[in-house]
C-alpha positions as CSV (number, residue, x, y, z in Angstrom):
1,M,29.9,45.5,11.6
2,T,31.6,44.0,8.5
3,Q,32.5,40.4,7.9
4,R,36.2,39.8,7.2
5,G,37.2,37.3,4.8
6,F,34.8,38.1,1.9
7,D,35.4,39.7,-1.4
8,D,35.3,43.6,-1.5
9,E,31.8,43.7,-2.7
10,E,30.6,41.7,0.2
11,D,32.3,43.8,2.9
12,D,29.0,45.2,4.2
13,F,27.5,41.6,4.9
14,P,26.5,41.3,8.5
15,E,28.4,39.0,11.0
16,W,27.3,35.4,10.8
17,V,25.5,35.3,14.2
18,D,23.5,38.4,13.1
19,R,22.7,36.7,9.8
20,I,21.4,33.5,11.4
21,K,19.3,35.5,14.0
22,A,17.9,37.5,11.0
23,N,17.0,34.2,9.2
24,V,15.1,32.9,12.2
25,A,13.5,36.3,13.0
26,G,12.3,36.7,9.5
27,E,11.0,33.2,9.2
28,V,9.2,33.4,12.5
29,R,7.5,36.7,11.5
30,R,6.5,35.3,8.0
31,R,5.0,32.0,9.5
32,R,3.3,33.9,12.3
33,K,1.6,36.2,9.9
34,E,0.8,33.4,7.5
35,M,-1.0,31.7,10.3
36,G,-2.9,34.9,11.1
37,W,-1.3,35.1,14.6
38,S,-0.3,38.1,16.6
39,A,2.9,38.0,18.7
40,Q,0.7,37.4,21.7
41,D,-0.8,34.4,20.0
42,L,2.6,33.0,19.4
43,A,3.7,33.7,23.0
44,D,0.5,31.9,24.3
45,R,1.3,28.9,22.1
46,C,4.9,28.7,23.4
47,E,3.6,28.7,27.0
48,Q,1.1,25.9,26.1
49,L,4.1,23.9,24.8
50,G,5.8,24.3,28.2
51,H,8.5,26.9,27.3
52,P,7.1,30.5,27.7
53,I,8.6,33.1,25.4
54,P,7.0,36.5,26.3
55,R,5.4,38.7,23.6
56,N,7.8,41.4,24.1
57,V,10.8,38.9,23.6
58,I,9.2,37.8,20.4
59,A,8.6,41.3,19.2
60,N,12.3,42.2,20.0
61,M,13.5,39.1,18.2
62,E,11.5,39.9,15.0
63,S,12.7,43.5,15.0
64,G,16.3,42.6,15.5
65,R,16.6,44.1,19.0
66,R,17.1,40.8,20.9
67,A,20.7,40.1,21.7
68,N,20.7,36.3,21.8
69,L,18.5,33.4,20.5
70,P,18.8,30.2,22.6
71,L,18.5,27.0,20.7
72,V,15.6,25.9,23.1
73,D,13.7,29.0,21.9
74,V,14.2,28.0,18.3
75,M,13.0,24.6,18.9
76,V,9.7,25.7,20.7
77,L,9.1,28.5,18.2
78,A,9.3,25.9,15.4
79,A,6.8,23.7,17.2
80,A,4.5,26.5,17.9
81,L,4.6,27.5,14.2
82,E,4.2,23.9,13.1
83,T,7.5,23.8,11.1
84,Y,11.0,22.4,11.7
85,P,13.8,24.2,13.5
86,A,16.0,23.7,10.6
87,C,13.5,25.6,8.4
88,L,13.7,28.6,10.7
89,I,17.4,28.7,10.6
90,F,17.7,28.1,6.8
91,P,14.4,29.5,5.3
92,V,14.6,27.8,1.9
93,G,12.9,29.8,-0.8
94,Y,12.7,33.0,1.4
95,V,16.4,33.6,1.9
96,E,18.3,32.9,-1.3
97,E,21.8,32.7,0.2
98,T,23.2,32.4,3.7
99,Q,26.3,31.4,5.6
100,E,27.0,28.1,7.3
101,L,29.7,29.2,9.5
102,P,31.6,32.5,10.3
103,F,33.9,34.0,7.7
104,Q,32.6,31.7,4.9
105,H,31.2,32.8,1.6
106,L,27.5,32.9,1.0
107,V,26.0,29.7,-0.3
108,P,22.4,28.7,-1.5
109,T,20.2,28.2,1.5
110,W,19.0,25.0,0.1
111,E,22.5,23.5,0.1
112,A,23.1,24.8,3.6
113,L,19.9,23.1,4.8
114,R,20.9,19.8,3.2
115,R,24.3,19.9,4.9
116,F,22.8,20.9,8.2
117,T,20.3,18.0,8.2
118,G,22.9,15.5,6.9
119,E,21.1,14.9,3.8
120,Q,24.1,16.0,1.8
121,E,27.3,14.4,3.1
122,V,30.3,16.4,3.9
123,P,33.6,14.7,3.3
124,G,35.4,13.9,6.6
125,Y,32.3,14.5,8.7
126,D,31.1,11.8,11.2
127,A,27.4,11.1,10.9
128,G,27.3,9.1,14.0
129,L,24.7,6.4,14.1
130,V,22.2,8.4,11.9
131,P,22.9,6.1,8.8
132,D,22.4,3.0,11.0
133,F,19.1,4.4,12.3
134,E,18.0,5.2,8.7
135,L,18.8,1.7,7.6
136,H,16.9,0.3,10.7
137,A,13.8,2.2,9.7
138,S,14.0,1.0,6.1
139,L,14.5,-2.6,7.2
140,V,11.5,-2.3,9.6
141,R,9.3,-1.0,6.7
142,T,10.6,-3.8,4.5
143,A,9.9,-6.5,7.1
144,L,6.4,-5.2,7.9
145,A,5.4,-4.9,4.3
146,A,6.7,-8.4,3.6
147,L,4.8,-9.9,6.6
148,E,1.6,-8.3,5.4
149,E,2.0,-9.5,1.9
150,E,2.8,-13.0,3.2
151,E,-0.4,-13.1,5.2
152,Q,-2.5,-11.9,2.2
153,A,-0.9,-14.7,0.1
154,R,-1.5,-17.2,2.9
155,F,-5.2,-16.3,2.9
156,A,-5.3,-16.3,-1.0
157,A,-3.9,-19.8,-1.0
158,K,-6.6,-21.0,1.6
159,T,-9.4,-19.5,-0.3
160,A,-8.2,-20.4,-3.8
161,T,-10.8,-22.2,-6.0
162,G,-8.3,-23.8,-8.3
163,R,-4.9,-25.7,-8.2
164,A,-3.2,-23.0,-10.4
165,Q,-4.5,-20.2,-8.2
166,Q,-3.4,-21.9,-5.1
167,E,0.1,-22.6,-6.4
168,E,0.5,-19.0,-7.4
169,A,-0.6,-17.8,-4.0
170,E,1.8,-20.3,-2.4
171,R,4.6,-19.0,-4.5
172,R,3.9,-15.4,-3.5
173,R,3.7,-16.5,0.1
174,T,7.0,-18.1,0.0
175,K,8.7,-15.1,-1.7
176,Y,7.4,-12.6,0.8
177,A,8.2,-15.0,3.8
178,D,11.7,-15.0,2.4
179,Q,11.9,-11.3,2.2
180,A,10.6,-11.0,5.8
181,I,13.2,-13.5,7.0
182,S,16.0,-11.6,5.2
183,A,14.9,-8.2,6.6
184,K,14.6,-9.7,10.1
185,Y,18.1,-11.2,9.8
186,N,19.7,-7.9,8.7
187,L,17.7,-6.1,11.6
188,R,19.1,-8.4,14.2
189,Y,22.6,-8.0,13.3
190,L,22.2,-4.2,12.7
191,R,20.7,-3.9,16.2
192,R,23.7,-5.9,17.6
193,D,26.1,-3.6,15.8
194,I,24.3,-0.5,17.4
195,R,24.5,-2.1,20.9
196,D,28.2,-2.8,20.2
197,E,28.7,1.0,19.8
198,G,27.3,1.6,23.2
199,A,24.0,2.9,21.9
200,T,20.4,1.7,22.2
201,P,18.7,0.7,19.0
202,P,15.1,1.9,18.3
203,D,12.1,0.1,19.6
204,L,10.5,-2.5,17.4
205,P,6.9,-2.9,16.6
206,P,5.2,-6.0,18.1
207,A,5.1,-7.8,14.8
208,L,8.9,-7.9,14.9
209,G,9.3,-8.9,18.4
210,D,11.2,-12.0,17.4
211,V,14.1,-10.1,15.8
212,D,16.1,-9.7,19.0
213,P,17.4,-13.0,20.4
214,P,15.9,-13.9,23.9
215,E,17.9,-12.6,26.7
216,P,19.8,-15.1,28.8
217,D,18.4,-16.1,32.2
218,T,20.8,-14.6,34.7
219,E,18.9,-15.4,37.8
220,T,19.7,-19.2,37.8
221,T,22.8,-21.3,37.0
222,P,22.7,-24.0,34.4
223,E,22.7,-26.6,37.2
224,E,19.6,-25.0,38.8
225,R,17.6,-24.9,35.6
226,P,15.2,-27.9,35.0
């Protein structure tokens, strides 16, 4: 079957669905052999993960005889082969060019992967809350690192043997304390914005348990509180 919409020299390219299935099948086969596994070994591992994929199904997929390829199978196959689902769909380095959508020209597989994961922005596309969650993770790392540095500086100030050493340690402690406060402040308002979108922000580590404001006591009225 030919793909319409390409230049004349590309008329013999397979349909998009067939190409994507071929990408996955080829990468599953390559990863399986790289790990020294048989198709039965891979089937056994999928079953261990809770989603059985029989050996004959894997063999048919690798040979191109399987008619469909459910997303859940791709997810479990990737976990079984200790890789990422996106790397099965877009095997960077092993498939030079691929299609992202039907009737589109071939593009470098690396570029297709980056757009698939959202690493490369596409004008007009909505990334949802992914940027917010990425910022959240960055702020958490910054706050934790600042708290650790602050604690080390506090200890250095307590154990300083001279006034100059103590003052330097106190200066560092203040610097990192300010960084932690700033990161926590930004985290609090970012988490509020995420909730305003009707979503749930990520869990916070215990060290940042004071970021969220305390929840109001709804069990008693102001008059009933002591």
